[in-house]
C-alpha positions as CSV (number, residue, x, y, z in Angstrom):
1,M,0.0,0.0,0.0
2,I,2.7,2.4,1.0
3,E,4.7,1.5,-2.2
4,Q,1.6,2.2,-4.3
5,L,1.0,5.6,-2.7
6,W,4.7,6.5,-3.2
7,L,4.5,5.5,-6.9
8,A,1.3,7.5,-7.3
9,G,3.0,10.5,-5.7
10,Q,6.0,10.3,-8.0
11,L,3.6,10.1,-11.1
12,F,1.6,13.0,-9.8
13,Q,4.8,15.0,-9.5
14,A,5.8,14.0,-13.0
15,G,2.5,15.2,-14.3
16,F,2.7,18.5,-12.5
17,F,6.2,19.4,-13.7
18,A,5.4,18.2,-17.2
19,F,3.6,21.5,-17.7
20,G,6.8,23.4,-17.4
21,R,8.5,20.8,-19.7
22,G,5.8,21.4,-22.3
23,L,6.4,25.2,-22.2
24,F,10.1,24.7,-22.4
25,F,9.7,22.2,-25.3
26,I,7.6,24.8,-27.3
27,A,10.2,27.5,-26.7
28,R,13.2,25.2,-27.5
29,Y,11.8,24.1,-30.9
30,H,10.2,27.5,-31.7
31,L,6.7,26.2,-32.0
32,W,5.0,29.5,-31.1
33,G,3.4,29.8,-34.6
34,Y,1.3,26.7,-33.9
35,L,-0.2,28.4,-30.9
36,L,-1.6,31.5,-32.6
37,L,-5.1,30.3,-33.7
38,P,-5.7,28.0,-30.6
39,A,-4.5,30.8,-28.3
40,F,-6.8,33.3,-29.9
41,L,-9.8,31.0,-29.7
42,S,-9.0,30.1,-26.1
43,L,-8.6,33.8,-25.1
44,V,-11.9,34.8,-26.8
45,L,-13.8,31.9,-25.3
46,G,-12.4,32.4,-21.8
47,I,-13.1,36.1,-21.7
48,A,-16.7,35.6,-23.0
49,L,-17.4,32.9,-20.5
50,I,-16.0,35.0,-17.6
51,I,-18.2,38.0,-18.6
52,A,-21.2,35.8,-19.1
53,A,-20.8,34.0,-15.7
54,F,-20.4,37.2,-13.7
55,W,-23.3,38.8,-15.5
56,A,-25.5,35.7,-14.8
57,V,-24.5,35.6,-11.1
58,Q,-25.1,39.3,-10.7
59,V,-28.6,39.1,-12.3
60,V,-29.5,36.3,-9.9
61,G,-27.9,37.9,-6.9
62,S,-29.7,41.2,-7.4
63,D,-32.8,39.6,-6.0
64,W,-31.0,38.6,-2.7
65,S,-31.3,41.3,-0.1
66,V,-31.9,41.6,3.6
67,G,-32.7,44.7,5.7
68,G,-31.4,45.7,9.0
69,E,-28.0,46.4,10.6
70,W,-26.5,43.2,9.2
71,Q,-27.0,44.3,5.6
72,W,-23.3,45.1,5.1
73,L,-22.2,41.7,6.4
74,Y,-24.8,39.8,4.4
75,Q,-23.9,41.7,1.2
76,G,-20.2,41.0,1.7
77,F,-20.9,37.3,2.1
78,I,-23.1,37.3,-1.0
79,D,-20.4,39.2,-3.0
80,V,-17.8,36.6,-2.1
81,L,-20.1,33.7,-2.8
82,A,-21.2,35.2,-6.1
83,T,-17.6,35.7,-7.2
84,L,-16.6,32.1,-6.4
85,M,-19.7,30.8,-8.2
86,A,-18.9,32.9,-11.2
87,I,-15.3,31.7,-11.3
88,F,-16.3,28.1,-11.1
89,L,-19.1,28.4,-13.6
90,A,-16.8,30.0,-16.1
91,L,-14.2,27.4,-15.4
92,I,-16.7,24.5,-15.8
93,S,-18.0,26.0,-19.1
94,Y,-14.4,26.6,-20.3
95,Q,-13.3,23.0,-19.5
96,T,-16.5,21.8,-21.4
97,L,-15.9,23.8,-24.5
98,I,-12.1,23.6,-24.8
99,P,-12.1,20.0,-26.2
100,L,-14.6,21.1,-28.8
101,V,-13.5,24.6,-29.7
102,V,-9.7,24.8,-29.1
103,I,-8.0,21.4,-28.8
104,P,-9.1,20.2,-32.3
105,F,-7.0,23.1,-33.7
106,L,-3.9,21.8,-31.9
107,G,-3.6,18.8,-34.3
108,S,-0.8,20.4,-36.2
109,L,1.1,21.2,-33.0
110,L,0.7,17.7,-31.8
111,S,1.9,16.3,-35.1
112,R,5.0,18.4,-34.9
113,V,5.7,17.3,-31.4
114,E,5.3,13.6,-32.5
115,K,7.6,14.2,-35.4
116,I,10.3,15.7,-33.1
117,T,10.0,13.1,-30.4
118,M,9.3,9.9,-32.4
119,G,10.4,10.8,-35.9
120,Q,6.9,10.2,-37.3
121,T,3.3,11.2,-36.7
122,I,0.5,8.9,-35.6
123,E,-2.2,9.0,-38.2
124,V,-5.8,7.7,-37.8
125,G,-8.5,7.5,-40.5
126,W,-11.3,10.0,-40.9
127,R,-13.9,7.5,-39.6
128,R,-12.0,7.1,-36.4
129,D,-11.6,10.9,-36.2
130,L,-15.3,11.4,-36.6
131,L,-16.1,8.7,-33.9
132,N,-13.5,10.3,-31.6
133,A,-15.1,13.8,-32.1
134,M,-18.6,12.4,-31.3
135,M,-17.2,10.7,-28.2
136,G,-15.4,13.8,-27.2
137,G,-18.6,15.8,-27.4
138,W,-20.4,13.3,-25.2
139,L,-17.6,13.2,-22.6
140,A,-17.5,17.0,-22.5
141,L,-21.3,17.2,-21.9
142,R,-21.1,14.5,-19.2
143,D,-18.2,16.2,-17.5
144,A,-20.1,19.5,-17.4
145,I,-23.0,17.8,-15.7
146,L,-20.7,16.1,-13.2
147,Q,-18.9,19.4,-12.4
148,V,-22.2,21.2,-11.8
149,I,-23.0,18.4,-9.3
150,F,-19.6,18.8,-7.7
151,L,-20.2,22.5,-7.4
152,L,-23.5,22.1,-5.6
153,L,-22.1,19.4,-3.3
154,S,-19.0,21.5,-2.6
155,F,-21.1,23.9,-0.6
156,L,-21.3,21.2,2.1
157,A,-17.5,21.6,2.5
158,G,-17.9,25.1,3.8
159,P,-14.6,27.1,3.7
160,L,-12.9,24.1,1.9
161,Q,-15.2,24.6,-1.1
162,P,-12.4,26.2,-3.3
163,V,-10.1,23.3,-2.4
164,V,-12.7,20.7,-3.4
165,M,-13.5,22.4,-6.7
166,A,-9.8,22.8,-7.4
167,I,-9.3,19.1,-7.0
168,A,-12.2,18.3,-9.3
169,S,-11.2,20.9,-11.9
170,S,-7.6,19.6,-11.9
171,Y,-8.9,16.2,-12.9
172,F,-11.1,17.4,-15.7
173,L,-8.5,19.8,-17.1
174,G,-5.7,17.2,-17.1
175,R,-8.0,14.5,-18.6
176,G,-9.0,17.0,-21.3
177,S,-5.4,17.3,-22.4
178,F,-4.9,13.5,-22.3
179,D,-8.1,12.6,-24.1
180,Y,-6.9,14.0,-27.4
181,L,-3.8,11.8,-27.3
182,L,-5.4,8.7,-25.9
183,E,-7.8,8.7,-28.8
184,K,-4.7,7.9,-31.0
185,H,-3.3,5.3,-28.6
186,S,-6.4,3.2,-28.0
187,T,-8.4,0.9,-30.3
188,S,-11.6,0.9,-28.4
189,L,-13.6,2.9,-25.8
190,R,-12.9,0.2,-23.2
191,E,-9.1,0.5,-23.8
192,R,-9.4,4.3,-23.7
193,K,-11.1,4.1,-20.3
194,L,-8.4,1.8,-19.0
195,L,-5.7,4.2,-20.2
196,T,-7.4,7.1,-18.5
197,R,-7.4,5.1,-15.3
198,A,-3.7,4.1,-15.8
199,Y,-2.6,7.8,-16.3
200,R,-4.8,9.1,-13.4
201,P,-1.9,10.3,-11.2
202,Q,-0.3,12.2,-14.1
203,I,-3.7,13.6,-15.1
204,Y,-4.2,15.0,-11.6
205,G,-0.7,16.5,-11.6
206,L,-0.9,18.0,-15.0
207,G,-4.4,19.3,-14.3
208,L,-3.4,21.0,-11.1
209,A,-0.6,22.8,-13.0
210,Q,-3.1,23.9,-15.6
211,F,-5.6,25.0,-12.9
212,L,-2.9,27.2,-11.4
213,G,-1.9,28.5,-14.8
214,L,-5.5,29.6,-15.5
215,L,-5.3,31.8,-12.4
216,I,-2.8,34.0,-14.3
217,P,-5.0,36.6,-16.1
218,L,-5.0,36.3,-19.9
219,V,-1.6,34.5,-20.1
220,G,-3.2,31.4,-18.6
221,L,-6.0,31.4,-21.2
222,V,-3.5,31.7,-24.0
223,L,-0.9,29.1,-22.9
224,V,-2.8,26.4,-20.8
225,P,-4.5,24.5,-23.6
226,P,-1.5,24.1,-26.0
227,V,1.1,23.6,-23.3
228,G,-1.2,21.0,-21.6
229,V,-1.5,19.0,-24.8
230,V,2.3,19.1,-25.4
231,A,2.9,18.1,-21.7
232,A,0.5,15.2,-22.1
233,A,2.4,14.1,-25.2
234,L,5.7,14.2,-23.4
235,L,4.2,12.2,-20.5
236,I,3.0,9.5,-22.9
237,Q,6.5,9.3,-24.3
238,D,7.9,8.9,-20.8
239,Y,5.2,6.4,-19.7
240,P,4.2,4.4,-22.8
241,P,0.5,3.3,-22.8
242,Q,1.3,-0.5,-22.9
243,D,3.5,-0.2,-19.9
244,Q,0.8,1.8,-18.0
245,L,-1.8,-0.8,-18.8
246,M,0.5,-3.6,-17.6
247,A,1.1,-1.7,-14.3
248,V,-2.6,-1.2,-13.7
249,N,-3.4,-4.9,-14.4
250,A,-0.6,-5.9,-12.1
251,V,-2.0,-3.8,-9.3
252,S,-5.6,-5.0,-9.9
253,R,-4.4,-8.7,-9.6
254,R,-2.9,-8.1,-6.2
C-alpha cells in the first residue's frame, strides 16, 4: 500500500512538472506559430465565459437582499459567494468547450511534437476521427453535468469549497489534455477508459498545474490548452501506454 502511494505521488509530481517541460519544449523548438489560432480562440472563449458567468450571477444575486443592521455583512458574504460561483461556472464552461473549440486546432502542433520526439506522426482514419469527435462531445457534456453536481455538493464543504473544486477541476483539465492523445493510442472505448485510469496520477498532476496556470490573467487562457497537450504528449512518451496498462493490471491482480 505504501509502495503504491509512493509511486502515485511520483507520477503526480511528474504530471505537475510536465507542464513546465511542455512550455520549455515549445520554446526550444520554436513552436509558437502553432499556438496562434488556438491561443486566440481560447482567449476569446475564456473572456466571453467569464463575462457571461459574472453577469448571470449578478442578475440572480440582485434579488438577494436583507434589511437591518447586518445588511453590510450579508452583502459582503453574497459578493464573495457570487464571485466564487462565477469563477467556477466560467471554469466549468471553459473546460467543457475547450475540447470542442480549441483542442481540435492543436492537431498540427501535436503532429509536430510527435515528429520531433518519435520521428513520425500517428495517423488515424477519418472514420475514427469522426467517432472520436462524437465521443469527445459526449464526454464534454457528461463532464459539465458532473462538475455542476460537484459545485453544488462542494457547498457542504464550507470554507474548503475552493479546495474541493480545485481538485475536481484539476482532474477534468488534465484529462481533457490527455483525451486527445489517448484517442490515438487506443483501439476501443474500453481501452481508452483503461488508459485514462492508468494515467490518473499524471492527469491530476498536470491538471493542477493547468488550474494554477489559469489563475494568471489572460496569459493562462493563451498558454494552458496548447502547453497542456504538449505536456501530455511528453508524459505519454515517458510512460508508454502499454507499460501503463501492464502496471494497472498488475495492481488489480494483487
